[in-house]
C-alpha positions, -999 to +999 in steps of 0.1 A: +784+026+395+777-010+402+763-028+431+784-056+446+777-072+479+759-043+495+785-017+484+786+007+455+816+007+432+820+038+410+837+041+376+872+047+392+869+015+412+864+033+445+841+014+469+816+033+490+798+015+518+761+020+512+729+004+523+710-012+495+679+008+506+695+041+495+704+031+460+685+046+431+679+013+412+664+031+382+695+052+377+717+022+383+698+003+357+702+030+330+739+034+338+744-004+336+726-005+302+749+022+289+779+002+300+770-034+295+742-037+268+756-048+235+738-038+203+728-067+181+751-066+150+720-071+128+708-036+139+741-020+127+742-040+095+706-032+087+710+005+094+741+007+072+724-010+043+692+010+046+710+042+052+733+038+022+703+031+000+679+056+015+686+080-014+656+061-029+634+069+002+618+035+005+646+019+026+641+045+053+609+028+064+625-005+075+654+015+090+630+033+112+612+001+121+646-014+132+654+016+153+620+016+171+618-021+177+624-030+213+659-043+221+665-079+230+690-099+249+690-081+283+712-104+302+750-102+299+778-119+318+796-086+320+769-069+341+777-073+378+741-065+386+725-090+362+705-107+390+687-074+396+670-077+362+649-106+376+646-095+412+641-057+410+614-042+387+627-006+392+662-016+381+647-036+352+627-005+340+658+016+342+678-010+323+651-013+296+650+025+291+688+026+289+689-002+263+663+017+242+682+049+243+715+032+235+700+012+206+683+043+191+714+064+194+736+038+177+709+032+150+705+069+142+743+075+140+748+044+118+718+053+096+728+089+090+765+081+086+758+056+059+731+078+043+756+106+039+781+082+025+755+067+001+743+101-010+778+113-018+786+080-035+755+083-056+762+119-064+798+111-075+786+082-096+759+104-112+783+133-119+808+109-134+782+095-157+773+130-169+809+138-178+815+105-198 
């Protein structure tokens, strides 16, 4: 759902006339963060590198730090409700929570995917060395 000129537009593009007073800005903020917040590519690259090398345990520490650090770059041109980030604290709180959830989800998936790939790569390499 997005807010546009005192109306709500849902995912199918159907417009419902609604008063601004009745909108749950917190929920709108979390939904907009899911749709419009873009993960910094550095997060994904870091999680891949640290995940693939976490067989050695130590790289897991910076990977966790990346995952838990607060997201940056709230504003995006794609968000039709971008102005609400500066004018409505409830919407901003919802958007911040949505950004954190999205960033953590992507970071976890990326880390564990690359960890599994790194683990199997290391195991294959180690087993190959045993047979040579």
